C-alpha positions in Angstrom: 0.0 0.0 0.0 2.9 2.4 0.8 4.3 1.6 -2.6 1.1 2.6 -4.3 0.7 5.7 -2.2 4.2 6.8 -3.2 3.7 6.2 -6.9 3.4 9.4 -9.0 -0.2 10.2 -10.0 0.6 9.9 -13.8 2.0 6.4 -13.3 -1.1 5.3 -11.4 -3.3 6.7 -14.1 -1.2 5.0 -16.8 -1.5 1.6 -15.0 -5.2 2.0 -14.6 -5.5 2.9 -18.3 -3.4 -0.1 -19.3 -5.5 -2.5 -17.3 -8.7 -0.9 -18.6 -7.5 -1.1 -22.2 -6.5 -4.7 -21.7 -10.0 -5.5 -20.4 -11.6 -3.7 -23.3 -9.5 -5.5 -25.9 -10.2 -8.8 -24.2 -13.9 -8.0 -24.1 -14.0 -6.9 -27.7 -12.1 -10.0 -28.9 -14.6 -12.3 -27.2 -17.9 -10.4 -27.3 -19.9 -11.5 -30.3 -17.6 -14.5 -31.0 -18.6 -18.2 -30.8 -16.8 -20.5 -28.5 -14.5 -23.1 -30.2 -16.7 -26.1 -29.6 -20.0 -24.5 -30.7 -21.6 -25.4 -34.1 -20.0 -23.7 -37.1 -21.5 -20.7 -38.8 -20.8 -17.6 -40.8 -17.6 -15.6 -39.8 -18.3 -13.1 -37.0 -17.1 -9.5 -36.5 -15.9 -8.2 -33.2 -18.6 -7.1 -30.8 -21.5 -7.4 -33.3 -21.0 -11.0 -34.3 -23.3 -11.8 -37.2 -25.7 -8.9 -36.6 -24.6 -7.3 -39.9 -25.8 -10.2 -42.0 -29.0 -11.3 -40.1 -32.0 -10.9 -42.3 -34.9 -8.7 -41.1 -37.5 -10.9 -42.8 -37.8 -14.4 -44.3 -35.3 -15.8 -41.9 -36.2 -19.4 -43.1 -34.9 -18.7 -46.6 -31.5 -17.4 -45.5 -31.2 -20.1 -42.8 -31.8 -22.8 -45.4 -29.1 -21.3 -47.6 -26.6 -21.3 -44.7 -27.6 -24.9 -43.8 -26.3 -26.0 -47.2 -22.9 -24.4 -46.3 -22.6 -25.2 -42.6 -24.5 -28.4 -42.2 -27.5 -29.8 -40.2 -26.7 -27.5 -37.2 -25.1 -24.1 -37.3 -24.8 -21.1 -35.0 -24.9 -17.4 -35.2 -23.9 -14.6 -32.9 -26.0 -11.4 -32.6 -23.8 -9.3 -30.4 -23.5 -11.7 -27.5 -26.7 -13.7 -28.1 -26.1 -17.2 -29.4 -28.6 -18.5 -32.0 -28.4 -22.2 -33.0 -30.4 -23.5 -36.0 -31.4 -27.1 -36.4 -31.9 -28.3 -39.9 -32.6 -32.0 -39.8 -35.1 -34.3 -38.0 -32.2 -36.2 -36.3 -30.8 -33.0 -34.8 -34.2 -31.9 -33.7 -34.8 -35.3 -32.0 -31.4 -35.1 -30.2 -31.8 -31.6 -28.9 -35.6 -30.9 -28.6 -37.1 -34.4 -27.9 -34.4 -36.5 -26.1 -33.0 -33.5 -24.2 -36.3 -31.7 -23.6 -35.4 -31.1 -20.0 -32.5 -28.9 -21.2 -34.2 -27.3 -24.2 -37.8 -26.6 -23.1 -37.5 -22.9 -22.2 -38.5 -20.1 -24.6 -36.1 -17.2 -25.2 -36.5 -14.6 -22.5 -38.6 -11.8 -24.0 -39.0 -8.6 -22.1 -41.9 -7.6 -24.3 -43.8 -10.9 -23.9 -43.3 -10.6 -20.1 -44.6 -7.1 -20.1 -47.8 -8.2 -22.0 -48.3 -11.4 -20.0 -46.3 -11.3 -16.7 -45.3 -14.0 -14.3 -44.7 -16.6 -17.1 -48.4 -17.1 -17.6 -48.5 -17.3 -21.4 -48.0 -21.0 -22.1 -46.8 -20.2 -25.6 -44.3 -17.4 -25.0 -43.5 -17.8 -21.3 -39.7 -18.1 -20.8 -39.6 -20.8 -18.2 -41.0 -24.4 -18.2 -41.6 -24.0 -14.5 -44.3 -25.3 -12.1 -46.8 -22.6 -13.3 -46.2 -23.6 -17.0 -46.4 -27.3 -16.2 -49.7 -26.9 -14.4 -51.2 -24.9 -17.3 -49.8 -27.4 -19.8 -51.2 -30.4 -17.9 -54.7 -28.9 -17.9 -54.6 -27.9 -21.6 -53.3 -31.3 -22.7 -56.0 -33.2 -20.9 -58.8 -30.9 -22.1 -57.7 -30.7 -25.7 -57.0 -34.4 -26.1 -58.3 -36.2 -29.2 -61.2 -37.8 -27.4 -62.4 -34.5 -26.1 -62.3 -33.0 -29.6 -64.1 -36.0 -31.1 -66.9 -35.5 -28.5 -67.4 -31.9 -29.7 -67.3 -32.9 -33.4 -71.0 -32.2 -33.6 -70.3 -28.5 -32.8 -67.4 -28.3 -35.1 -69.5 -29.6 -38.0 -72.2 -27.1 -37.2 -69.7 -24.2 -37.2 -68.4 -25.6 -40.5 -72.0 -25.4 -41.9 -72.1 -21.7 -41.2 -68.7 -21.2 -42.7 -69.9 -22.9 -45.9 -73.0 -20.7 -46.0 -70.8 -17.5 -45.5 -68.6 -18.5 -48.4 -71.6 -19.2 -50.6 -73.4 -15.9 -49.8 -70.6 -13.5 -48.8 -67.5 -14.7 -50.6 -65.9 -11.3 -50.8 -65.1 -11.6 -47.1 -63.7 -15.1 -47.4 -60.5 -14.3 -45.6 -62.2 -13.0 -42.5 -64.9 -15.7 -42.5 -62.1 -18.3 -42.0 -60.9 -16.3 -39.0 -64.4 -16.0 -37.7 -64.9 -19.7 -38.0 -61.7 -20.7 -36.0 -62.3 -18.0 -33.5 -65.9 -18.9 -33.0 -65.2 -22.6 -32.7 -62.5 -21.9 -30.1 -64.8 -19.6 -28.2 -67.5 -22.2 -28.2 -65.4 -25.1 -26.9 -63.4 -23.1 -24.4 -66.0 -20.6 -23.1 -69.3 -22.0 -24.3 -70.0 -18.7 -26.2 -69.6 -18.7 -30.0 -69.3 -15.7 -32.3 -71.9 -15.9 -35.0 -70.7 -12.9 -37.0 -67.7 -10.8 -37.9 -69.2 -8.1 -35.7 -69.6 -10.3 -32.6 -67.9 -8.4 -29.8 -65.6 -11.2 -28.7 -64.6 -12.0 -32.4 -64.0 -8.3 -33.0 -61.9 -7.9 -29.9 -59.8 -11.0 -30.5 -59.2 -10.2 -34.2 -58.1 -6.8 -33.1 -55.7 -7.7 -30.3 -54.1 -10.9 -31.5 -52.4 -9.5 -34.6 -51.1 -6.6 -32.4 -49.7 -9.1 -30.0 -48.0 -11.2 -32.7 -46.7 -8.1 -34.4 -45.2 -6.7 -31.2 -43.1 -9.9 -30.9 -41.8 -9.9 -34.4 -38.2 -8.9 -35.1 -37.7 -5.2 -35.9 -41.2 -3.9 -34.9 -40.1 -2.9 -31.4 -36.7 -1.6 -30.0 -34.3 -4.5 -29.3 -34.9 -4.4 -25.6 -33.7 -8.0 -25.1 -30.3 -7.2 -26.6 -30.2 -3.8 -24.8 -32.3 -4.1 -21.6 -31.2 -0.6 -20.6 -33.8 0.7 -23.1 -36.5 -0.4 -20.6 -35.3 2.5 -18.3 -36.4 5.1 -20.8 -39.5 6.9 -19.4 -42.8 6.0 -21.2 -43.3 9.6 -22.4 -40.2 9.1 -24.6 -40.8 5.4 -25.4 -44.0 5.0 -27.4 -43.4 1.3 -27.6 -44.2 1.1 -23.9 -47.6 2.6 -24.5 -48.2 0.1 -27.3 -47.3 -2.9 -25.1 -49.3 -1.6 -22.2 -52.4 -1.2 -24.5 -52.0 -4.8 -25.8 -51.8 -6.1 -22.2 -55.0 -4.1 -21.3 -56.8 -5.4 -24.4 -55.8 -9.0 -23.6 -56.8 -8.9 -20.0 -60.1 -7.1 -20.7 -61.2 -9.7 -23.2 -60.1 -12.8 -21.2 -61.5 -11.4 -18.0 -64.9 -10.7 -19.7 -65.0 -14.2 -21.1 -64.0 -15.8 -17.8 -66.6 -13.7 -15.9 -69.3 -14.9 -18.2 -68.4 -18.5 -17.3 -68.2 -17.8 -13.6 -71.7 -16.2 -13.7 -73.1 -19.1 -15.7 -71.8 -21.7 -13.3 -73.0 -19.7 -10.2 -76.5 -19.6 -11.8 -76.4 -23.4 -12.2 -76.3 -23.1 -16.0 -72.9 -24.7 -16.7 -72.5 -26.5 -20.1 -69.3 -28.5 -19.3 -67.1 -26.6 -21.8 -63.3 -26.6 -21.3 -62.9 -23.7 -19.0 -65.7 -24.8 -16.8 -63.9 -28.2 -16.4 -60.7 -26.3 -15.6 -62.4 -24.3 -12.9 -63.9 -27.4 -11.4 -60.6 -29.3 -11.4 -58.3 -26.2 -10.7 -56.7 -27.7 -7.6 -56.2 -31.0 -9.3 -54.3 -29.3 -12.1 -52.4 -27.1 -9.8 -54.0 -23.8 -11.0 -54.0 -22.0 -7.8 -55.2 -18.5 -8.9 -57.9 -17.0 -11.1 -55.1 -15.5 -13.3 -53.9 -19.0 -14.1 -57.3 -20.0 -15.5 -57.7 -16.6 -17.2 -54.5 -16.8 -19.1 -54.8 -20.6 -19.9 -58.1 -19.8 -21.6 -56.5 -16.9 -23.4 -53.6 -19.1 -24.8 -56.1 -21.7 -26.0 -58.0 -19.0 -27.9 -54.8 -17.6 -29.4 -53.9 -20.9 -30.9 -57.0 -20.8 -33.1 -55.4 -18.2 -35.5 -52.8 -20.6 -36.9 -55.7 -22.9 -38.0 -57.3 -20.1 -40.0 -53.9 -19.2 -41.5 -53.5 -22.8 -42.7 -56.9 -22.8 -44.3 -56.1 -19.4 -46.0 -52.9 -21.1 -47.4 -54.9 -24.0 -48.6 -57.3 -21.7 -50.6 -54.3 -20.0 -52.3 -52.9 -23.4 -53.2 -56.2 -24.5 -54.7 -56.2 -21.3 -56.8 -52.6 -21.5 -57.9 -52.8 -25.2 -58.8 -56.2 -25.7 -60.4 -55.4 -29.2 -61.6 -55.0 -30.2 -57.9 -58.5 -28.7 -57.1 -60.0 -30.7 -60.0 -58.4 -34.0 -58.9 -59.6 -33.4 -55.3 -63.1 -32.7 -56.5 -63.2 -35.8 -58.6 -62.2 -37.9 -55.6 -64.8 -36.3 -53.4 -67.5 -36.7 -56.0 -66.6 -40.4 -56.4 -66.6 -41.1 -52.7 -69.1 -38.7 -51.2 -71.3 -37.8 -54.2 -73.0 -34.4 -54.8 -76.1 -35.0 -52.6 -74.3 -34.2 -49.3 -71.1 -32.7 -48.0 -68.2 -34.8 -46.6 -68.4 -36.0 -43.0 -65.9 -37.5 -40.5 -66.5 -41.0 -41.7 -65.5 -40.0 -45.3 -62.1 -38.7 -44.5 -60.2 -42.0 -44.5 -61.6 -42.7 -47.9 -60.3 -39.3 -49.3 -56.5 -40.0 -49.5 -55.8 -37.3 -52.1 -57.6 -34.6 -50.1 -55.6 -35.6 -47.0 -52.4 -35.6 -49.1 -53.3 -32.1 -50.3 -53.5 -30.9 -46.7 -50.2 -32.4 -45.9 -48.6 -30.9 -49.0 -49.9 -27.4 -48.0 -48.2 -27.8 -44.6 -44.9 -28.9 -46.3 -45.0 -26.5 -49.2 -45.8 -23.3 -47.2 -45.7 -24.1 -43.5 -47.4 -21.4 -41.3 -44.5 -21.4 -38.9 -41.4 -22.0 -41.1 -39.0 -21.6 -38.2 -41.4 -22.8 -35.5 -41.5 -21.1 -32.1 -37.9 -20.8 -30.8 -36.7 -22.8 -27.8 -34.0 -21.7 -25.3 -31.4 -23.9 -23.5 -32.0 -24.2 -19.7 -28.3 -25.1 -19.2 -25.1 -25.8 -21.1 -25.5 -29.1 -23.0 -22.8 -30.9 -25.0 -24.4 -33.1 -27.7 -22.2 -35.2 -30.0 -19.2 -33.1 -28.9 -21.0 -29.8 -29.8 -21.7 -27.1 -27.1 -25.3 -25.7 -26.8 -24.7 -22.8 -24.4 -27.2 -21.9 -21.7 -29.8 -19.3 -22.9 -28.9 -19.9 -26.5 -31.9 -19.5 -28.8 -32.8 -22.7 -30.7 -34.7 -22.5 -34.0 -36.2 -25.5 -35.8 -35.8 -24.8 -39.5 -39.0 -26.6 -40.7 -38.8 -24.9 -44.0 -35.3 -26.3 -44.7 -36.3 -29.8 -43.6 -39.5 -29.7 -45.7 -37.6 -28.4 -48.8 -34.5 -30.7 -48.5 -33.6 -32.0 -51.9 -31.9 -35.0 -50.3 -35.3 -36.4 -49.2 -38.0 -34.6 -51.2 -38.4 -35.0 -55.0 -38.6 -31.5 -56.6 -39.4 -29.8 -53.2 -40.3 -26.5 -54.9 -43.2 -28.1 -56.7 -46.6 -28.6 -55.2 -47.2 -32.3 -55.4 -49.8 -33.9 -53.1 -49.0 -37.2 -54.8 -45.8 -37.4 -52.8 -47.9 -38.2 -49.7 -49.6 -41.0 -51.5 -46.3 -42.6 -52.3 -44.9 -42.2 -48.7 -46.8 -41.2 -45.6 -44.2 -38.5 -44.8 -43.9 -37.3 -48.4 -40.3 -38.3 -49.0 -38.9 -40.1 -52.0 -39.7 -43.8 -51.5 -36.4 -44.9 -53.1 -34.2 -42.8 -50.7 -33.2 -43.7 -47.2 -35.1 -41.1 -45.1 -33.8 -39.4 -42.0 -34.9 -42.0 -39.4 -36.0 -39.3 -36.9 -38.6 -37.8 -39.3 -42.1 -38.0 -37.8 -45.6 -36.8 -38.5 -46.7 -33.5 -37.0 -43.2 -32.0 -37.0 -45.1 -28.7 -37.8 -46.5 -28.7 -34.3 -43.1 -28.6 -32.5 -41.5 -31.1 -30.2 -40.3 -32.0 -26.8 -42.2 -30.5 -23.8 -43.3 -27.6 -25.9 -45.1 -29.6 -28.6 -48.4 -28.0 -29.4 -51.3 -29.4 -27.3 -53.8 -28.5 -29.9 -52.9 -30.9 -32.6 -56.3 -32.7 -32.6 -58.1 -29.3 -32.6 -56.1 -28.1 -35.7 -56.1 -31.4 -37.6 -59.9 -32.0 -37.3 -60.7 -28.4 -38.2 -58.5 -28.4 -41.3 -59.6 -31.8 -42.6 -63.3 -31.4 -42.3 -63.4 -27.8 -43.5 -61.0 -28.2 -46.5 -62.9 -31.3 -47.6 -66.2 -29.4 -47.4 -64.8 -26.4 -49.3 -63.4 -28.6 -52.1 -66.8 -30.4 -52.3 -68.9 -27.2 -52.4 -66.9 -24.6 -54.3 -64.8 -23.7 -57.2 -61.9 -21.4 -56.5 -60.2 -19.0 -58.9 -58.2 -15.8 -59.0 -60.1 -12.5 -58.8 -59.9 -10.2 -61.8 -58.8 -6.6 -61.8 -62.0 -4.5 -62.4 -60.1 -2.1 -64.7 -57.7 -4.3 -66.7 -59.6 -7.6 -66.4 -56.3 -9.3 -65.6 -56.2 -12.1 -63.0 -54.9 -11.1 -59.5 -53.2 -14.3 -58.7 -52.5 -14.7 -54.9 -48.9 -15.0 -54.1 -47.8 -18.0 -52.0 -44.8 -16.1 -50.8 -46.6 -12.9 -49.6 -46.7 -13.6 -45.9 -46.3 -11.6 -42.7 -42.6 -11.5 -41.6 -41.1 -13.0 -38.6 -41.2 -16.4 -36.9 -44.8 -17.0 -37.8 -45.9 -16.5 -41.4 -49.6 -15.7 -42.1 -50.6 -15.3 -45.7 -51.7 -11.8 -46.6 -55.2 -11.2 -47.9 -55.9 -11.3 -51.7 -59.3 -11.1 -53.4 -60.4 -14.4 -54.8 -63.4 -15.8 -56.6 -65.3 -18.5 -54.6 -68.5 -19.8 -56.3 -70.8 -22.8 -55.4 -70.2 -25.6 -57.9 -73.9 -25.8 -58.7 -77.3 -24.7 -57.6 -77.7 -28.1 -56.0 -74.5 -27.6 -53.9 -75.7 -24.2 -52.8 -79.1 -25.5 -51.8 -77.5 -28.3 -49.7 -75.3 -25.7 -48.1 -78.3 -23.6 -47.1 -80.2 -26.5 -45.7 -77.2 -27.7 -43.7 -76.8 -24.3 -42.2 -80.5 -24.2 -41.2 -80.3 -27.6 -39.7 -77.2 -26.6 -37.6 -79.3 -24.0 -35.8 -80.3 -26.3 -33.0 -76.7 -27.1 -32.2 -75.3 -23.6 -32.6 -78.0 -22.1 -30.4 -76.6 -24.1 -27.5 -73.5 -21.9 -27.6 -75.4 -18.6 -27.9 -76.6 -18.0 -24.4 -75.0 -14.6 -24.1 -74.7 -13.3 -27.6 -75.4 -9.7 -28.6 -78.7 -8.3 -30.0 -77.0 -7.8 -33.3 -76.0 -11.4 -33.4 -79.5 -12.5 -32.6 -80.8 -10.3 -35.4 -78.3 -12.0 -37.8 -79.5 -15.4 -36.8 -83.2 -14.5 -37.2 -82.6 -12.9 -40.6 -80.3 -15.4 -42.3 -80.2 -18.7 -40.4 -83.5 -19.2 -38.7 -85.5 -18.1 -41.7 -84.0 -20.6 -44.1 
């Protein structure tokens, strides 16, 4: 200490500067750089890593290009954040399925936590903790295949209304598909359907959900996860905070109103046994100890309905872009079902081409081409490769579904590939042994619990639409030229929802239209069971259009 005290001030400052410079140089040489035993990837720059080459949109396209250079697993550094991309079913099985205990977190998102705090959004919540497990357990039991089958009568009734809407109001086709999936989800979760596009619950959900998804997309908000110090900026100078606060308010207002309706119904002794009523009754059994647990579990179930409508929208665009596929599917339905009735559940196993068409839609243009990202709970070494704690893990579904090693002409739309092989791969090529059905729905502990909900909705509705309608491009009213929907014009980010295009949807014949009308009228008895608290405007719609048929 005496030595330091006797050192000249300049010498002390010089020593401090040298140490500081050494630290800065060490930090700069390591920050943004991948560790030696991490997966390979594009060369990094000091500090920023690969931030300069990260695409702002269509990540799946660039990631697939890089996979051909760096292999089935590669890594990126965005400043000091590690991103690891999985490009083969075998790697997905190793990391996501077998080691699900280590890979079941979601990336920590300050924005998601501000919208739904305390890890209560089962889809975006960071931790796979006790709260998440309780919500997941309840959801998995309530949305199992048997429960969905028991409610098939309601699903078919909702489908009858969708068919009527497409026959009589085809110009709003895109929104009708969203109304159907939202109303069906509202019915089975809350016992309260949404008969029209102006139904209050439908309006509110179709308003807030896109705002929520958009807020989480890359580039739409300040990068607060990379630079948390931005959260300290006062709200009056940070408009993004006002946007996030409003989304949270809209979410909680909608879900609280829906839950309150159920609570009142049960208190009055008028329970109908829908999913959230069962959840309330068995809350302690599931480990749902607070009202907020139930409120947000119901909300997440409702949010999942939007991916189903996006898949149907994609299917419509595929029918228009590939008219020979539509013709072949209609021929199969006419041969198996006939023209005197629409397809039913029992017909589906006898419609292999229609089911192959649906599988090809998922492969050709998957709604979530990168899936929802995972995050490593802890460091994990797999096959000698380090997956660091908190690294973000993407499942490159697009790359796996368009891999020339396994798929014949992957850029062509060929439903026949699923008739030759149940997974669509070339029959004469040894497939990746880890490939499995339903990869689109994720894996490990985070696999989507709504697989049965989505599959049954897609299969019965797409079969009905192919049976009942012809689909074609709309025409420009001035030039008369066709406006062909683009199969690549999607929202950006991790999820990819097709953007709206005008299309022409017409009943295949007067007979088809008459059957559609009669089926909608006959569905009234079932639909009315889920209309206990609908608005006066919805009642007027039913009286004018449905009950008078």
